[in-house]
C-alpha positions, 0 to 999 in steps of 0.5 A: 145889734153889733155887726161882725167885722168884715175881713177886707181882702187886698186885690192881690189876695182876691186874685190869688183866691180866684186863680186857686179856685179856677185851677181846681175847677179846671183840674176837676173838669179835666179829670172827668174828661180824662177818665172818659178818654183813657187809652193804653197807658202805663204809669209809675206812682211815687209815694213817700209816706202813708200816715196822719202827719201834716207833712206835705208828702204824707198821704192819709191812710184812708185816702191811700186805701181808696186810691189802691182799691181804685187801682185794683179794680181798674188797672193791672198793678205790676212790679217795677221790673215788669213796668221796665219791660213794658217801657222797653217794649220787650213785653206787651203791656196791659191796656192799663198798668201801674207800678207803685213805688215809695221813696225814702223808706218811712216806718209807716210803710211797714205798719200800714202799707205792707200788711195790706199789700201782703194780704192782697199779694200786691207788688211794690218798690221801696227806695232806701237811703241807707244812711237813715235806716232805723233813724229819724228822717231829718228833712221834714218839719215833723221828723219820721222814723225810718224802716230798720233793716229787719223790716226791710229784709222781711218786706224784701221776701214778700213782694217788695222790691228794694231799690237804692236811693243813695246814702244821705239823700243829697242832690247828686248834681251838687257833688263831684262825680267821685262823691256821687259814685260813692253815694250810689254804690255804697247804698246799693252794696249795703242793701244787697248785703242785707237782703241777699239779693240784687238791687236793680233800680235806683231813684235819683234824690229830688228827681235830679240827675245829669247824663254823667250821673246816669252813666254812673248808675248804668255802670254799677249794674242797675237795670233802670232808674226813676227820676222824671215826671209824668206817664211813661211812653214806650221805648223811653230812656230806661234810666230816667223813667217818669213817675207821678207823685201822689201827696197830700195835695192830690184829691181823688179826681185828680189822682184818677186824672194823673194816671192818664196823659192828662197828668202831662198836660196839667203839668205843662199848663200849671207851669205856663199859668205860674209863669203868667202869674209871675209876669202879671205881678212883676209888670204891675210892680213896674207901673 
């Protein structure tokens, strides 16, 4: 009888697999205890697209529905405007509150998310990069069609707040302040001209900003901005509110954990583990 060939693994590969397994095990355990220890917290979720493409930022529609059903049963789903009031402390927050946002404005939001949200009267915010409205989004391996103005205008009339996300979705830190002002202001003006309403919130592309860019956003009449990572504390800087990203890598238990302060701790521990991992292999290479 012929034996099947055995795939040999290098020591580095075995260590990598072990680290990956340990990380997932830790996250699942943490998710369990986080669910038991939830206290008064508020969070803003950041999605990009909801479809079956292999793009990292896409979430499977069935998994997305499962996540939203969990939120409907366990959280108050509020608008970003209400969330900003909670964060300022000008309005008392429910024990558990979450706002749902989508960056970029892919067309699948109109096809799969919008009907469900409209039927259940759920609020959400979509941040639009105006230079790609009705076009293909060029930043993914699998290009995605973006919302057109007719779809954006309809959504804005039905509980979807429309926010600005620049014109061309470039890192604002890599341009002059004059260019940054142009990117931010032109996106705001064009959206307002279409939806016939004010644009109150801004999303920094890649979550990147400087104090000077924040001052530009303030000067243009926005009420707030989103750019940080993690849950929200009371009385934060309202122009760089934290958000929690949800993408293809997030399992349901981790989704639950990320709604709590576990999200902040997991992020810090993952950064520490990544640093230790790099140090281990750089040290081994010097021997």
